[in-house]
ZAPA-72854 format. One line per field, with one value per residue (C-alpha): chain; x, y, z; residue in three letters. Coordinates in steps of 0.1 Angstrom, whole numbers, plus 5000, padded with zeros to 4 digits. Layout:
REM residues N
chaine c(A  ...);
east c(X  ...);
north c(Y  ...);
up c(Z  ...);
residu c(ALA  ...);
//
This chain:
REM residues 637
chaine c(A  A  A  A  A  A  A  A  A  A  A  A  A  A  A  A  A  A  A  A  A  A  A  A  A  A  A  A  A  A  A  A  A  A  A  A  A  A  A  A  A  A  A  A  A  A  A  A  A  A  A  A  A  A  A  A  A  A  A  A  A  A  A  A  A  A  A  A  A  A  A  A  A  A  A  A  A  A  A  A  A  A  A  A  A  A  A  A  A  A  A  A  A  A  A  A  A  A  A  A  A  A  A  A  A  A  A  A  A  A  A  A  A  A  A  A  A  A  A  A  A  A  A  A  A  A  A  A  A  A  A  A  A  A  A  A  A  A  A  A  A  A  A  A  A  A  A  A  A  A  A  A  A  A  A  A  A  A  A  A  A  A  A  A  A  A  A  A  A  A  A  A  A  A  A  A  A  A  A  A  A  A  A  A  A  A  A  A  A  A  A  A  A  A  A  A  A  A  A  A  A  A  A  A  A  A  A  A  A  A  A  A  A  A  A  A  A  A  A  A  A  A  A  A  A  A  A  A  A  A  A  A  A  A  A  A  A  A  A  A  A  A  A  A  A  A  A  A  A  A  A  A  A  A  A  A  A  A  A  A  A  A  A  A  A  A  A  A  A  A  A  A  A  A  A  A  A  A  A  A  A  A  A  A  A  A  A  A  A  A  A  A  A  A  A  A  A  A  A  A  A  A  A  A  A  A  A  A  A  A  A  A  A  A  A  A  A  A  A  A  A  A  A  A  A  A  A  A  A  A  A  A  A  A  A  A  A  A  A  A  A  A  A  A  A  A  A  A  A  A  A  A  A  A  A  A  A  A  A  A  A  A  A  A  A  A  A  A  A  A  A  A  A  A  A  A  A  A  A  A  A  A  A  A  A  A  A  A  A  A  A  A  A  A  A  A  A  A  A  A  A  A  A  A  A  A  A  A  A  A  A  A  A  A  A  A  A  A  A  A  A  A  A  A  A  A  A  A  A  A  A  A  A  A  A  A  A  A  A  A  A  A  A  A  A  A  A  A  A  A  A  A  A  A  A  A  A  A  A  A  A  A  A  A  A  A  A  A  A  A  A  A  A  A  A  A  A  A  A  A  A  A  A  A  A  A  A  A  A  A  A  A  A  A  A  A  A  A  A  A  A  A  A  A  A  A  A  A  A  A  A  A  A  A  A  A  A  A  A  A  A  A  A  A  A  A  A  A  A  A  A  A  A  A  A  A  A  A  A  A  A  A  A  A  A  A  A  A  A  A  A  A  A  A  A  A  A  A  A  A  A  A  A  A  A  A  A  A  A  A  A  A  A  A  A  A  A  A  A  A  A  A  A  A  A  A  A  A  A  A  A  A  A  A  A  A  A  A  A  A  A  A  A  A  A  A  A  A  A  A  A  A  A  A  A  A  A  A  A  A  A  A  A  A  A  A  A  A  A  A  A  A  A  A  A  A  A);
east c(1516  1513  1500  1503  1476  1475  1496  1524  1519  1521  1495  1492  1466  1455  1418  1392  1362  1350  1318  1297  1282  1257  1234  1197  1172  1152  1176  1207  1241  1238  1260  1240  1265  1295  1318  1336  1363  1346  1310  1323  1336  1315  1311  1287  1292  1317  1291  1297  1335  1331  1306  1317  1297  1303  1315  1286  1304  1330  1329  1354  1376  1396  1390  1412  1397  1400  1376  1386  1423  1419  1428  1409  1404  1374  1369  1340  1321  1292  1270  1243  1208  1172  1157  1133  1147  1184  1187  1204  1232  1239  1266  1284  1318  1335  1358  1381  1392  1426  1437  1456  1494  1524  1524  1490  1493  1458  1472  1487  1452  1441  1450  1431  1402  1398  1398  1372  1347  1351  1344  1313  1299  1306  1286  1257  1259  1259  1228  1211  1208  1216  1210  1235  1221  1239  1255  1270  1292  1310  1341  1342  1338  1368  1388  1381  1389  1423  1433  1415  1435  1449  1477  1478  1512  1498  1528  1549  1525  1523  1560  1582  1618  1627  1621  1645  1625  1592  1600  1625  1621  1595  1568  1574  1547  1551  1529  1528  1503  1524  1514  1549  1562  1542  1561  1582  1552  1532  1562  1562  1525  1528  1561  1580  1548  1552  1577  1549  1530  1561  1564  1528  1533  1565  1547  1518  1492  1458  1459  1428  1429  1399  1394  1368  1362  1381  1396  1423  1450  1439  1439  1474  1486  1474  1495  1525  1523  1525  1554  1576  1582  1571  1607  1615  1581  1579  1616  1614  1646  1670  1692  1680  1654  1620  1586  1558  1538  1551  1530  1533  1508  1474  1463  1425  1420  1385  1363  1328  1304  1296  1331  1330  1329  1358  1379  1373  1384  1414  1424  1423  1449  1476  1489  1479  1461  1459  1427  1409  1373  1350  1326  1331  1313  1346  1360  1335  1347  1383  1383  1385  1420  1452  1460  1437  1450  1426  1434  1406  1426  1451  1435  1447  1429  1445  1482  1482  1493  1470  1462  1473  1452  1461  1434  1438  1418  1396  1394  1357  1341  1328  1294  1298  1285  1305  1331  1361  1386  1393  1413  1443  1464  1499  1529  1564  1589  1622  1640  1625  1643  1675  1658  1636  1665  1681  1648  1643  1679  1671  1639  1658  1684  1656  1639  1666  1650  1614  1591  1574  1542  1541  1545  1525  1497  1475  1486  1490  1466  1470  1450  1473  1504  1492  1484  1518  1534  1516  1514  1544  1545  1556  1519  1512  1516  1519  1547  1566  1561  1573  1604  1613  1609  1632  1658  1657  1657  1687  1706  1698  1707  1738  1751  1744  1745  1769  1762  1758  1776  1749  1722  1712  1734  1743  1747  1778  1798  1792  1804  1774  1747  1730  1728  1693  1681  1647  1646  1629  1598  1596  1583  1545  1533  1503  1485  1488  1498  1478  1469  1468  1450  1470  1481  1490  1526  1547  1568  1605  1607  1629  1615  1608  1643  1663  1692  1698  1726  1720  1752  1734  1709  1734  1720  1747  1740  1754  1740  1737  1761  1735  1724  1759  1764  1735  1742  1743  1751  1734  1749  1735  1760  1751  1716  1725  1723  1751  1742  1773  1773  1786  1768  1779  1782  1774  1810  1813  1833  1823  1817  1814  1781  1788  1769  1778  1762  1786  1815  1809  1813  1820  1784  1769  1737  1732  1700  1683  1675  1651  1662  1656  1621  1595  1579  1545  1528  1534  1542  1521  1529  1513  1539  1567  1575  1588  1624  1618  1595  1623  1646  1616  1606  1642  1644  1612  1625  1659  1644  1619  1645  1667  1639  1628  1664  1667  1636  1649  1683  1668  1644  1673  1694  1667  1659  1696  1697  1667  1683  1714  1693  1673  1705  1720  1690  1685  1651  1647  1630  1619  1600  1565  1552  1547  1553  1559  1593  1605  1625  1640  1648  1669  1673  1707  1690  1665  1692  1708  1677  1682  1650  1642  1643  1618  1593  1563  1555  1590  1587  1553  1569  1596  1568  1553  1586  1591  1556  1562  1599  1605  1578  1548  1545  1570  1564  1585  1595  1609  1630  1628  1642  1664  1694  1688  1684  1716  1735  1724  1733  1767  1776  1776  1770);
north c(9213  9210  9233  9235  9234  9256  9230  9233  9198  9198  9180  9173  9189  9160  9153  9151  9141  9137  9118  9104  9069  9054  9024  9032  9006  9005  9018  9000  9015  9051  9082  9109  9138  9145  9172  9168  9188  9181  9173  9146  9125  9094  9081  9053  9021  9037  9032  8994  8998  9022  8999  8963  8934  8925  8960  8963  8940  8966  9001  9017  9008  9021  9010  9016  9013  9023  9038  9037  9039  9066  9056  9065  9058  9061  9061  9040  9046  9027  9050  9039  9050  9042  9049  9024  9001  9007  8978  8999  9014  9038  9027  9054  9062  9094  9090  9108  9101  9111  9121  9096  9097  9074  9069  9076  9081  9083  9075  9110  9123  9096  9114  9145  9125  9108  9141  9154  9126  9128  9166  9161  9133  9149  9179  9157  9139  9172  9184  9149  9150  9118  9129  9157  9190  9211  9233  9202  9196  9229  9213  9188  9217  9234  9202  9196  9231  9230  9197  9199  9193  9226  9215  9188  9176  9175  9197  9165  9148  9117  9115  9084  9091  9059  9042  9064  9095  9076  9065  9091  9121  9144  9118  9103  9106  9113  9084  9048  9057  9045  9009  8998  9005  8974  8951  8934  8925  8912  8891  8875  8867  8851  8833  8817  8816  8853  8844  8826  8858  8877  8854  8860  8898  8898  8875  8900  8875  8882  8880  8882  8884  8872  8886  8893  8928  8949  8952  8978  8951  8934  8967  8974  8940  8947  8978  8962  8932  8955  8974  8943  8947  8984  8997  8972  8974  9012  9019  9020  9041  9014  8995  8961  8939  8957  8942  8948  8967  9001  9005  8985  8959  8974  8977  8976  8976  8966  8948  8934  8914  8946  8946  8912  8929  8952  8922  8906  8937  8941  8905  8909  8937  8913  8939  8919  8931  8926  8932  8922  8913  8903  8884  8846  8838  8847  8815  8797  8817  8808  8817  8854  8852  8832  8832  8834  8843  8834  8855  8840  8809  8829  8840  8842  8809  8789  8781  8784  8809  8823  8797  8801  8787  8784  8786  8757  8750  8719  8700  8699  8682  8704  8719  8712  8738  8726  8747  8757  8762  8747  8758  8739  8746  8760  8764  8778  8760  8746  8771  8799  8789  8807  8840  8836  8829  8862  8881  8864  8873  8910  8907  8892  8921  8943  8919  8901  8906  8909  8882  8865  8858  8893  8908  8885  8877  8892  8895  8861  8853  8828  8802  8805  8803  8771  8757  8766  8744  8713  8718  8727  8738  8704  8693  8713  8689  8717  8733  8701  8697  8733  8727  8695  8712  8739  8714  8693  8723  8737  8704  8700  8735  8735  8703  8709  8746  8774  8810  8834  8868  8885  8875  8890  8893  8863  8862  8848  8846  8828  8795  8793  8803  8769  8767  8763  8782  8774  8797  8830  8840  8809  8792  8797  8803  8787  8819  8819  8846  8877  8903  8935  8966  8996  9017  8987  8988  8968  8937  8941  8977  8985  8983  9014  9015  9006  9028  9035  9052  9068  9084  9099  9116  9129  9110  9087  9066  9036  9001  8975  8946  8922  8946  8955  8919  8922  8957  8960  8986  8993  9014  9024  9025  9025  9015  8984  8977  8962  8947  8943  8932  8906  8877  8854  8817  8788  8784  8820  8833  8863  8859  8887  8890  8906  8913  8899  8927  8955  8962  8981  9018  9044  9057  9032  9034  9009  8990  8994  8963  8956  8959  8932  8931  8908  8903  8896  8924  8943  8979  9003  9036  9053  9037  9057  9092  9120  9110  9074  9078  9089  9058  9035  9051  9050  9013  9005  9025  9009  8974  8981  8995  8965  8941  8961  8962  8924  8918  8944  8927  8893  8905  8922  8891  8868  8893  8895  8857  8857  8883  8862  8831  8850  8862  8827  8812  8840  8850  8888  8905  8934  8913  8924  8890  8879  8842  8817  8816  8788  8792  8759  8756  8727  8719  8736  8768  8767  8763  8794  8813  8798  8779  8742  8720  8696  8723  8726  8760  8774  8763  8780  8811  8812  8810  8841  8860  8850  8861  8895  8902  8882  8898  8882  8848  8831  8794  8780  8744  8729  8698  8673  8641  8620  8629  8666  8661  8640  8666  8693  8673  8660  8690  8672  8691);
up c(4184  4221  4249  4287  4313  4344  4362  4337  4321  4283  4262  4224  4202  4181  4191  4163  4185  4220  4229  4257  4253  4277  4280  4276  4290  4257  4231  4242  4237  4224  4219  4237  4233  4211  4196  4163  4146  4113  4104  4080  4109  4115  4150  4143  4163  4187  4215  4213  4216  4245  4263  4255  4269  4306  4316  4339  4363  4373  4388  4364  4335  4305  4270  4239  4205  4168  4143  4106  4114  4141  4177  4208  4245  4268  4306  4319  4351  4367  4388  4412  4405  4416  4382  4368  4341  4349  4373  4399  4378  4350  4326  4306  4290  4281  4251  4227  4191  4178  4143  4122  4127  4125  4163  4179  4217  4232  4266  4268  4273  4298  4330  4320  4307  4340  4358  4334  4338  4376  4375  4353  4374  4407  4397  4388  4421  4440  4423  4424  4385  4366  4330  4321  4307  4280  4306  4324  4293  4296  4310  4281  4257  4272  4272  4235  4225  4242  4227  4193  4161  4147  4123  4097  4110  4146  4156  4159  4183  4161  4151  4158  4169  4188  4221  4241  4231  4237  4273  4285  4262  4247  4246  4281  4307  4344  4353  4340  4313  4284  4277  4267  4302  4313  4290  4318  4338  4309  4298  4332  4329  4295  4301  4272  4252  4247  4220  4201  4202  4190  4159  4150  4152  4131  4106  4105  4115  4132  4170  4192  4230  4250  4284  4311  4325  4334  4299  4304  4308  4276  4257  4270  4260  4224  4222  4239  4216  4185  4201  4202  4164  4160  4155  4127  4110  4112  4102  4064  4060  4072  4047  4058  4042  4038  4040  4015  4041  4051  4083  4115  4125  4131  4168  4167  4205  4217  4191  4194  4173  4154  4140  4122  4088  4098  4109  4075  4056  4078  4073  4035  4036  4049  4073  4103  4134  4172  4191  4223  4231  4259  4236  4242  4209  4191  4205  4182  4151  4147  4110  4119  4135  4135  4172  4202  4237  4265  4295  4315  4322  4343  4375  4412  4418  4390  4387  4349  4324  4297  4271  4235  4207  4170  4143  4119  4088  4085  4052  4043  4013  3985  3994  4031  4056  4085  4104  4083  4112  4146  4177  4187  4218  4209  4232  4228  4206  4219  4197  4218  4250  4241  4235  4265  4288  4277  4283  4316  4326  4319  4340  4369  4368  4380  4404  4422  4456  4445  4457  4428  4448  4461  4426  4404  4428  4454  4491  4506  4534  4563  4544  4514  4536  4551  4517  4504  4531  4521  4483  4461  4425  4414  4417  4386  4358  4332  4351  4352  4315  4308  4329  4312  4278  4288  4301  4270  4247  4265  4263  4226  4215  4237  4221  4185  4179  4183  4194  4165  4170  4150  4175  4208  4238  4260  4297  4314  4282  4249  4263  4286  4261  4262  4299  4315  4344  4359  4389  4390  4371  4350  4382  4387  4422  4439  4436  4399  4375  4385  4359  4379  4370  4359  4389  4411  4400  4377  4386  4388  4400  4429  4464  4484  4500  4470  4459  4423  4405  4371  4358  4328  4350  4374  4404  4417  4448  4466  4462  4489  4490  4476  4449  4439  4428  4404  4392  4355  4329  4296  4269  4236  4207  4170  4178  4198  4235  4256  4289  4311  4347  4371  4387  4414  4404  4426  4437  4448  4419  4400  4362  4337  4317  4284  4252  4218  4199  4207  4230  4262  4262  4288  4288  4311  4332  4361  4360  4394  4414  4442  4478  4503  4519  4532  4498  4514  4495  4463  4464  4443  4428  4458  4481  4466  4477  4454  4461  4453  4423  4400  4407  4403  4370  4358  4366  4346  4316  4315  4319  4291  4268  4273  4265  4234  4222  4226  4205  4179  4177  4173  4146  4127  4130  4115  4087  4078  4076  4053  4031  4027  4020  3993  3977  3976  3960  3935  3949  3946  3975  3952  3927  3917  3924  3887  3885  3913  3929  3952  3984  3995  4032  4045  4082  4081  4068  4096  4122  4107  4119  4154  4149  4153  4121  4136  4146  4123  4138  4132  4095  4093  4109  4082  4055  4071  4069  4033  4023  4040  4031  3999  3978  3963  3946  3969  3978  4007  4006  4039  4033  4062  4047  4068  4047  4053  4090  4093  4073  4096  4128  4116  4094  4060  4028);
residu c(MET  SER  ALA  SER  ASP  PRO  LYS  GLY  GLU  ARG  TYR  PRO  GLN  ASP  LEU  VAL  ALA  ILE  PHE  HIS  ALA  SER  PHE  HIS  PRO  THR  LYS  GLY  ASN  THR  ILE  ASP  TRP  SER  LEU  LYS  ALA  SER  ASP  ASP  LEU  ASN  LEU  ASP  HIS  LEU  GLU  PHE  SER  ALA  LEU  PRO  SER  GLY  LEU  HIS  LEU  VAL  GLU  GLN  ASP  VAL  VAL  TYR  PHE  THR  LYS  GLU  GLY  GLN  HIS  GLY  VAL  CYS  VAL  PHE  ARG  ARG  ARG  LYS  THR  THR  GLU  GLN  GLY  HIS  ARG  GLY  PHE  ARG  LEU  SER  SER  LEU  GLY  ILE  LEU  LEU  ALA  LYS  SER  ARG  ARG  PRO  ARG  PRO  TRP  ARG  HIS  LEU  LYS  ALA  LEU  LYS  GLU  LEU  ILE  ASN  THR  ILE  TYR  SER  ARG  LEU  GLU  ASP  THR  ASP  VAL  LEU  GLN  PRO  ALA  ASP  SER  ASP  TRP  ASP  PRO  ALA  HIS  ALA  PHE  PHE  GLU  ASP  ARG  LYS  LEU  ARG  ARG  SER  ASP  LEU  GLY  GLY  ALA  GLY  ASN  TRP  THR  GLY  TRP  SER  GLU  GLU  LEU  ASP  GLY  ALA  PHE  SER  GLU  PRO  LEU  ASP  THR  ASN  PRO  VAL  ILE  HIS  LEU  PRO  HIS  LEU  LEU  ARG  ILE  LEU  GLY  PRO  SER  SER  LEU  THR  LEU  TYR  LYS  HIS  ILE  LEU  GLY  ARG  LYS  ARG  VAL  LEU  ILE  TYR  THR  LEU  PRO  PRO  VAL  GLU  VAL  ALA  CYS  ILE  LEU  CYS  GLN  VAL  THR  ALA  ASP  LEU  CYS  PHE  ASP  CYS  GLN  ALA  ASP  THR  ASP  SER  GLY  ARG  LEU  LYS  GLY  LYS  HIS  ARG  GLU  PRO  ILE  ASN  VAL  LEU  GLY  MET  VAL  THR  LEU  VAL  ASP  LEU  ASP  ARG  LEU  GLU  SER  GLU  SER  GLN  SER  GLY  ARG  GLY  TRP  VAL  ALA  CYS  THR  THR  ASP  ALA  ILE  PHE  MET  GLU  LYS  PRO  SER  TYR  TYR  ASP  LEU  LEU  ILE  ASP  LEU  THR  THR  SER  THR  PRO  ASP  LYS  THR  THR  ARG  PRO  THR  PHE  TYR  SER  SER  LYS  PRO  ILE  LEU  GLN  PRO  ALA  GLY  SER  ARG  GLY  PRO  THR  HIS  ARG  LEU  SER  THR  ILE  ARG  PHE  ALA  TRP  SER  ASP  VAL  LYS  LEU  TRP  ASN  GLU  ILE  ASP  ARG  ILE  LEU  LEU  LEU  ASP  SER  ASP  GLN  ALA  SER  HIS  ALA  GLY  CYS  CYS  GLY  PRO  SER  SER  SER  SER  ASP  SER  ALA  LEU  LYS  SER  LYS  SER  ILE  THR  THR  TRP  THR  ASP  ALA  TRP  GLN  VAL  TYR  GLU  ASP  VAL  CYS  ILE  ILE  CYS  ALA  GLY  LEU  TRP  MET  GLY  SER  TRP  ARG  GLY  ASN  SER  PRO  MET  SER  TYR  SER  THR  ALA  ASN  GLY  ALA  GLU  ASN  TRP  GLY  SER  VAL  ARG  LEU  GLU  GLY  ASP  ASP  ASP  LEU  THR  LEU  ASP  GLY  ALA  TYR  VAL  ARG  ASN  VAL  GLY  MET  GLY  ILE  GLU  GLY  ARG  PRO  GLY  GLY  ASN  SER  ALA  VAL  GLY  LEU  SER  THR  LEU  GLY  ALA  PRO  SER  SER  LEU  SER  ALA  LYS  ALA  ALA  ARG  ARG  ALA  SER  ALA  MET  SER  TRP  SER  SER  GLY  LYS  ALA  THR  VAL  VAL  GLY  THR  THR  ALA  SER  SER  ASN  GLY  LYS  MET  ARG  GLN  ALA  SER  SER  SER  THR  SER  PRO  PRO  THR  SER  ALA  THR  MET  PRO  ILE  PRO  VAL  ALA  ALA  SER  GLY  SER  GLY  ASP  THR  ALA  ASN  THR  ALA  ALA  ASP  PHE  GLY  PRO  GLU  GLU  GLU  THR  PRO  ARG  ARG  SER  GLY  GLN  VAL  LEU  THR  THR  LEU  ALA  ILE  LEU  GLN  THR  PHE  HIS  ALA  HIS  THR  SER  PHE  GLN  LEU  SER  VAL  LEU  GLU  ASP  LEU  LEU  ALA  ARG  GLN  GLY  VAL  SER  ALA  SER  SER  ASP  GLY  SER  GLY  GLU  ARG  VAL  LEU  ASN  LEU  THR  PRO  LYS  ASP  ILE  LEU  ALA  PHE  GLU  LEU  GLY  PRO  LEU  SER  GLY  PHE  ASP  ALA  LYS  TYR  LEU  GLU  TRP  LEU  ALA  GLN  GLU  TYR  ALA  GLY  GLY  GLY  VAL  ARG  VAL  ILE  VAL  ARG  ARG  GLY  TRP  LYS  ASP  LEU  LEU  SER  ALA  ILE  PHE  GLY  TYR  GLY);
//
């Protein structure tokens, strides 16, 4: 069930608790006020999730968290004080906890929650009172009563009906509060290594993101990461191969050292999880996770992307008390280049005229401008390494492999699928990949003077000559996306970019592109007027939907290949796990998944898929003999 506020905005009624956590100089983190829908609800240890370590360094922040399967969000504020023992500031958070559902959406309450905490604290500042009295919580009482859980089915607030309904339907939000809308920007930050993250999510592994405050970006990355495979993992009614878990990967949000036991219990379930933390000591405990993403290595002062670490076991003699796991740097595989080129092409459709430095980094100063004239990106050894890997991978795949019609769409025709393109957002700037706070806008959205035509929304408009060459249409037919457009080749001829997943239909929606501009600074949401906000929002939605559909199509393709392979080898996916079954993978089988037969990580990834979708008791054997490799290269056997 949902209701409306005096402004006419609708909100869900799915809250089970609201609480206020603060830092006490002698007691530490405490919950000093709360309201619960049931007395049986336990709020213990939520004060640590609401006030993670290091949050005293920022003025305000947003933290997403979970408590026994229930999702929540809190708004943090740092207020100045002269009280003894507080060291000049009062640290506190106002948070809510939602009822369990198939698709929890705590971000739908975020705007009102920020207004609520501003109202409460502004009243305290007007009366020069720092510690709230009972009467000061009256606005919070009214807030909770309006949004409190009233029906067991939540009135449909936790239902899942697909991404179109999520982003442009009943569950869409007027502002960019839905985390998945930030997917294009986060993909630019992570680069090709985002596909390494995607494989861990589909394989239901344990992913931990380490960050420094503010933590909202890391919390959003947790949700966006899970959303890459949410449609496939949550859709249990489809006729394709089904996994042994009926729920999507678990999004834990913010975790602290208090949650170590919870991480162990979550790991034993095999469902997988993704979480973020500000506690650096987790980097010394690699046995608790399978993949660590260090966001601290990507700052405006460093021309590097976030670092990915894989947790690998260490063979120890019996009775040894040494470390059982170690961290090893992991990067994208060569087999990821094809999928990344397709994703990057979609990103470029919406950012043809956007300045990479202006979008990814802070505003360039005169010093940085002088620096950019004397230093180029070729001085970054890692960037050179990444470019060489992309070139070599493209040449290898283009020479030895053909394009599969069951896979995702391909730009510029199937004959050019192995081509390599290094321009655009693959190139890091001297300012580095900048992780911006929410509200500062998302990369790839149209500029302030861009013109966008949306036939389905009844808002046709004319595009500039430059933008028209990049205009693209996306249609949804039978659950698949088709991206169709024209791009100008180097010789001036126009080439048609079509999809291999489904033919184009008449219901097309042009993807908006950025208009020309100086590119010195990045536009924010506040830079757009009412008439420009709708095209900007539509561009973000269309780009996000196209990327999600690309991941969905690629996942469905690999699962269909696995299903055929299991059928050929007589390995039943519905087995109860009694007795060991063997799944043999030759290099030719690995190539059928569009993976690299020489990649150890790709082989491990297939083991994860077999463990999830082939039932219990399956042992995967990857054959890498020279005869097997030669037969895959030259087509023997």
